[in-house]
C-alpha positions as CSV (number, residue, x, y, z in Angstrom):
1,M,-12.8,-11.7,-12.3
2,R,-9.3,-12.5,-13.8
3,W,-9.1,-15.6,-16.0
4,E,-6.5,-17.2,-13.8
5,Q,-9.0,-17.1,-10.9
6,E,-11.8,-18.5,-13.0
7,K,-9.6,-21.5,-14.1
8,L,-8.8,-22.2,-10.4
9,L,-12.5,-22.2,-9.5
10,L,-13.3,-24.5,-12.4
11,R,-10.9,-27.1,-11.0
12,F,-13.3,-27.8,-8.1
13,V,-16.8,-27.1,-9.7
14,Q,-17.5,-27.6,-13.4
15,R,-20.4,-25.1,-13.6
16,P,-19.8,-22.9,-10.5
17,K,-22.4,-20.4,-9.4
18,I,-20.4,-17.3,-8.3
19,H,-21.8,-14.2,-6.7
20,V,-19.6,-11.1,-6.2
21,V,-21.0,-8.7,-3.6
22,E,-20.8,-5.4,-5.4
23,G,-22.1,-3.1,-2.6
24,M,-24.5,-2.3,0.2
25,E,-27.6,-2.8,-1.9
26,D,-26.5,-5.9,-3.7
27,T,-28.8,-8.9,-3.0
28,I,-27.2,-12.1,-1.9
29,P,-29.0,-15.1,-3.4
30,K,-31.2,-17.2,-1.1
31,E,-29.7,-20.4,-2.4
32,T,-26.1,-20.4,-1.4
33,P,-23.8,-20.1,-4.5
34,H,-20.7,-22.3,-4.8
35,Y,-18.6,-19.2,-4.4
36,I,-19.2,-15.8,-2.8
37,I,-16.7,-13.1,-3.2
38,V,-16.7,-10.0,-0.9
39,S,-14.3,-7.2,-0.3
40,W,-12.8,-6.4,3.1
41,D,-14.5,-3.1,3.1
42,L,-17.9,-4.7,2.8
43,L,-17.4,-7.7,5.0
44,H,-18.5,-6.0,8.3
45,Y,-21.6,-4.4,6.7
46,R,-22.8,-7.6,5.2
47,I,-21.8,-10.0,7.9
48,E,-25.3,-10.6,9.2
49,E,-26.4,-12.1,5.8
50,L,-23.2,-13.9,5.2
51,S,-23.1,-15.7,8.6
52,K,-26.5,-17.3,7.8
53,L,-25.1,-19.0,4.7
54,T,-23.4,-22.5,4.8
55,F,-19.9,-22.7,3.6
56,K,-17.3,-25.4,3.7
57,C,-14.3,-23.3,3.2
58,L,-13.2,-19.7,3.7
59,I,-10.3,-18.2,1.9
60,A,-9.1,-14.8,3.0
61,D,-6.7,-13.1,0.6
62,E,-4.5,-10.2,1.9
63,A,-5.3,-11.6,5.4
64,H,-3.1,-8.9,7.1
65,Y,-6.2,-6.7,6.8
66,A,-7.5,-8.7,9.8
67,K,-4.3,-8.2,12.0
68,N,-6.1,-6.0,14.6
69,P,-8.5,-8.0,16.9
70,Q,-10.4,-4.8,17.7
71,S,-11.2,-3.9,14.1
72,L,-14.7,-4.4,12.8
73,R,-13.4,-6.4,9.8
74,T,-11.5,-8.9,12.0
75,Q,-14.5,-9.3,14.3
76,A,-16.6,-10.0,11.3
77,L,-14.3,-12.6,9.9
78,M,-14.2,-14.4,13.2
79,R,-18.0,-14.5,13.3
80,L,-18.0,-16.8,10.2
81,E,-18.2,-20.3,11.6
82,I,-16.7,-22.2,8.7
83,P,-14.9,-25.6,9.3
84,H,-12.0,-24.9,6.9
85,K,-10.2,-21.6,6.8
86,I,-7.2,-20.6,4.7
87,L,-5.5,-17.2,5.2
88,M,-3.2,-15.8,2.5
89,T,-0.9,-12.9,2.8
90,G,2.6,-12.0,1.8
91,T,2.9,-9.9,5.1
92,P,1.6,-11.9,8.1
93,L,3.5,-9.6,10.4
94,I,3.7,-5.9,9.9
95,N,4.4,-4.2,13.2
96,N,4.7,-6.7,16.0
97,H,4.4,-10.4,16.9
98,A,0.8,-9.9,18.2
99,E,-0.5,-9.4,14.7
100,L,0.7,-12.9,13.7
101,E,-1.0,-14.3,16.8
102,T,-4.3,-12.7,15.7
103,L,-4.1,-14.5,12.4
104,R,-3.6,-17.8,14.1
105,T,-6.5,-17.0,16.4
106,I,-8.7,-16.6,13.4
107,I,-8.0,-20.1,12.2
108,G,-9.1,-21.4,15.7
109,T,-7.0,-24.5,16.0
110,P,-3.8,-25.1,18.0
111,N,-0.5,-25.4,16.2
112,V,-1.7,-23.7,13.0
113,P,0.4,-24.7,10.1
114,M,2.1,-21.8,8.2
115,I,3.6,-22.3,4.7
116,R,5.8,-19.5,3.6
117,R,7.0,-19.4,0.0
118,L,9.4,-16.7,-1.1
119,I,9.5,-15.5,-4.7
120,Q,12.6,-17.7,-5.4
121,D,10.5,-20.7,-4.4
122,V,7.6,-20.0,-6.7
123,A,9.5,-18.1,-9.5
124,P,13.2,-18.7,-9.3
125,E,13.5,-17.2,-12.9
126,V,12.7,-13.7,-11.5
127,P,16.0,-11.8,-11.2
128,S,17.2,-10.3,-8.0
129,K,16.5,-6.7,-6.8
130,T,18.8,-4.1,-5.4
131,R,17.9,-1.3,-2.9
132,I,19.7,2.0,-3.3
133,M,19.6,4.7,-0.8
134,L,19.9,8.0,-2.8
135,P,20.8,11.0,-0.7
136,V,19.1,14.2,-1.9
137,F,19.1,17.9,-0.9
138,A,16.1,19.0,1.1
139,L,15.0,22.7,1.6
140,M,15.4,23.0,5.4
141,E,14.0,26.4,6.3
142,E,10.3,25.4,6.5
143,Y,11.4,22.0,8.0
144,E,13.4,23.6,10.8
145,E,10.6,26.1,11.5
146,A,8.0,23.3,11.9
147,S,10.4,21.1,13.9
148,K,11.4,23.7,16.4
149,D,8.2,25.7,16.9
150,F,5.4,23.4,15.8
151,E,2.5,25.5,17.3
152,H,3.6,28.7,15.6
153,W,4.2,26.9,12.3
154,I,0.9,25.1,12.2
155,D,-0.9,28.3,13.0
156,A,0.8,30.1,10.0
157,Y,0.3,27.1,7.7
158,L,-3.5,26.8,8.5
159,H,-4.0,30.6,8.1
160,K,-2.4,30.3,4.6
161,V,-4.7,27.3,3.8
162,Y,-8.0,28.5,5.3
163,G,-7.6,32.3,5.1
164,A,-9.8,34.1,7.7
165,Q,-11.8,31.1,8.8
166,S,-10.6,31.5,12.4
167,Q,-13.0,29.0,14.0
168,I,-11.8,26.2,11.7
169,I,-8.2,27.2,12.3
170,A,-8.6,27.2,16.1
171,E,-10.3,23.8,16.0
172,K,-7.5,22.3,13.8
173,I,-4.7,23.8,15.9
174,E,-6.3,22.3,19.1
175,S,-6.6,18.9,17.5
176,A,-3.1,19.0,16.1
177,L,-1.5,20.0,19.5
178,G,-3.6,17.3,21.2
179,Q,-1.8,14.7,19.2
180,E,1.3,16.7,18.6
181,F,3.9,13.9,18.0
182,L,1.9,12.0,15.4
183,V,0.6,15.2,13.7
184,K,4.0,16.8,13.7
185,M,5.6,13.6,12.1
186,S,3.0,13.7,9.4
187,Y,3.5,17.3,8.5
188,L,7.4,16.9,8.6
189,R,7.0,13.9,6.3
190,R,5.0,16.1,3.8
191,I,7.5,18.9,4.0
192,V,10.4,16.6,3.3
193,G,8.4,14.9,0.6
194,R,7.7,18.2,-1.2
195,S,11.3,19.3,-0.9
196,K,12.4,16.1,-2.6
197,I,10.3,16.7,-5.7
198,P,13.1,18.5,-7.7
199,A,15.5,15.6,-7.1
200,C,12.8,13.0,-7.9
201,A,11.9,14.7,-11.1
202,E,15.4,15.0,-12.2
203,W,15.9,11.3,-11.5
204,A,12.7,10.5,-13.5
205,Y,14.0,12.7,-16.4
206,R,17.5,11.0,-16.5
207,V,16.0,7.4,-16.4
208,T,13.1,7.9,-18.9
209,R,15.4,9.8,-21.4
210,K,17.2,6.4,-21.6
211,G,14.0,4.8,-22.7
212,E,13.3,3.1,-19.4
213,S,9.9,2.9,-17.8
214,I,9.7,3.9,-14.1
215,V,7.4,3.6,-11.0
216,I,7.3,6.2,-8.3
217,F,5.5,5.8,-4.9
218,G,4.6,8.5,-2.4
219,E,1.9,8.9,0.2
220,H,0.4,12.4,0.5
221,H,-1.7,13.9,-2.2
222,D,0.0,17.3,-2.1
223,V,3.3,15.7,-2.6
224,L,2.0,13.6,-5.5
225,D,0.3,16.7,-7.0
226,L,3.6,18.5,-7.0
227,L,5.4,15.5,-8.5
228,C,2.8,15.4,-11.4
229,E,3.3,19.2,-12.0
230,A,7.1,18.7,-12.2
231,L,6.8,15.7,-14.6
232,K,4.4,17.7,-16.7
233,K,6.9,20.6,-17.0
234,L,9.6,18.1,-18.0
235,R,7.1,16.5,-20.6
236,I,7.3,13.1,-19.0
237,G,4.1,11.3,-19.6
238,H,2.6,9.7,-16.5
239,V,-0.4,8.0,-15.0
240,R,-1.4,8.1,-11.4
241,I,-3.3,5.8,-9.1
242,D,-4.4,7.0,-5.6
243,G,-7.3,6.5,-3.2
244,S,-9.6,8.5,-5.4
245,T,-9.0,6.6,-8.6
246,G,-12.0,4.7,-9.9
247,R,-11.9,1.0,-10.9
248,V,-12.1,1.7,-14.7
249,E,-9.6,4.6,-14.6
250,R,-7.3,2.4,-12.4
251,Q,-7.2,-0.5,-14.9
252,S,-6.7,1.9,-17.9
253,A,-3.7,3.5,-16.1
254,I,-2.1,0.1,-15.5
255,D,-2.8,-1.1,-19.2
256,N,-1.3,2.1,-20.6
257,F,1.8,1.8,-18.5
258,Q,2.3,-2.0,-19.2
259,K,2.0,-1.6,-22.9
260,G,4.6,1.2,-22.9
261,A,2.3,4.0,-24.0
262,I,3.2,6.0,-20.8
263,P,6.7,5.8,-19.3
264,C,6.0,6.8,-15.7
265,F,3.5,5.4,-13.2
266,I,2.8,7.2,-9.9
267,G,1.2,5.5,-7.0
268,S,0.1,6.2,-3.5
269,R,-0.4,3.5,-0.8
270,A,-3.6,2.6,-2.7
271,A,-1.4,1.1,-5.5
272,I,0.9,-1.2,-3.5
273,E,-1.2,-4.3,-3.9
274,G,-2.9,-6.4,-6.6
275,I,-1.3,-4.9,-9.7
276,T,1.5,-5.7,-12.1
277,L,4.0,-3.1,-13.3
278,T,6.7,-5.3,-14.8
279,K,7.2,-2.9,-17.7
280,A,9.5,-1.0,-15.2
281,T,12.8,-2.1,-13.8
282,H,13.3,1.1,-11.7
283,L,11.0,2.0,-8.8
284,A,11.6,5.1,-6.5
285,F,10.1,6.2,-3.2
286,V,9.7,9.9,-2.9
287,E,8.2,9.3,0.6
288,R,9.1,6.4,3.0
289,F,6.3,4.2,4.4
290,Y,6.4,3.2,8.1
291,T,6.5,-0.5,7.6
292,P,8.8,-2.8,5.6
293,A,5.6,-4.7,4.6
294,A,4.2,-1.7,2.7
295,E,7.5,-0.9,1.1
296,E,8.1,-4.5,0.0
297,Q,4.5,-4.8,-1.3
298,A,5.3,-1.7,-3.5
299,E,8.6,-3.2,-4.6
300,D,6.9,-6.3,-5.7
301,R,4.8,-4.4,-8.2
302,I,7.8,-4.5,-10.6
303,R,9.5,-7.6,-9.2
304,R,7.1,-10.4,-9.7
305,I,6.3,-13.3,-12.2
306,G,6.7,-11.8,-15.7
307,Q,9.8,-9.7,-14.8
308,H,12.9,-10.9,-16.8
309,K,15.4,-8.1,-15.8
310,A,17.1,-7.2,-12.5
311,T,15.2,-4.5,-10.7
312,K,16.4,-1.4,-8.8
313,M,14.6,0.2,-5.8
314,W,15.6,3.8,-5.2
315,Y,14.9,5.4,-1.9
316,L,15.3,9.2,-1.9
317,V,16.6,10.1,1.5
318,A,16.9,13.6,2.9
319,K,19.7,13.7,5.4
320,N,19.1,15.1,8.9
321,T,15.3,14.9,8.6
322,V,12.5,12.6,9.6
323,D,13.6,10.3,6.8
324,E,16.4,8.9,9.0
325,R,14.0,8.3,11.9
326,I,11.6,6.4,9.6
327,Y,14.6,4.4,8.2
328,E,15.3,3.3,11.8
329,I,11.7,2.3,12.4
330,V,11.5,0.3,9.2
331,E,14.8,-1.6,9.9
332,R,13.7,-2.4,13.4
333,K,10.5,-3.9,12.1
334,R,12.4,-5.8,9.4
335,K,14.5,-7.5,12.0
336,L,11.4,-8.4,14.0
337,I,9.9,-10.0,10.9
338,A,13.1,-11.9,10.2
339,K,13.1,-13.2,13.8
340,Y,9.6,-14.7,13.7
341,I,9.0,-15.7,10.0
342,G,12.3,-15.1,8.2
343,Q,12.8,-13.0,5.2
344,E,14.3,-13.1,1.7
């Protein structure tokens, strides 16, 4: 537990008994501790035990994880009959207004008060940020083939990946064509992401050569793999955090980047929350995310308390590709958020 959190807990109980639920086999004390800390991933699995304990207050950090009323974690959270509930999130609305209403329902009282504090409210000393759309060249041959004749392209692609395993290929093709729009969008994003690697690596080389630290975000593992290969060829030291990174390795990567030992930090969606990367003032997206919430969470890794310089957010955009469609989706959602809760 971080020292700041420990100091906060000590304000309410001088000698607090704290239990962190570490996993499925971890035994919860029979005598209710002052504080129990459980992750969103474990909440549903341990809800039977947790619902039997007596608490006065529930604090749900990153409460947008409970935005979907059909999800197991949301249903588990709603089962906790606790008189006082506090939901904390920087992104109470991600896709539509219904998500905000779900969070209000969890509180369970009419006219739920909502306090929104922007970064200029809590840390006015943090300098502003600038978003820069950087047009880049994309290799279009594979993209156009996949876009025009998806069935033929996916068949050739899977044969290249799986070789002669015809049964696996047939099943994957059938699955892909059954959800053609979503699967096609995903593959097109990966093709565009891979094609932007040369431009992204050149950008990284130019910025780090000036002695600057940088952060780069992407989503797909194959795209990040290619990026790491390109940076290695350019002799740009880098660390990487994705969904497979362990807790110790994760903290080591953050520490090495923050102290300046490594100039480049690469992250997937698994790195957009809960970490500080203020060593950098430049952040680039080699792949766009579908929601402004995800992109702003990523941006806030370098623009947060402790940052004393103006920051620049670079969006590498391939013209005449799915990048432009995603831009439209993100901007539409950004306007929706501004309508219901405002924005910076």
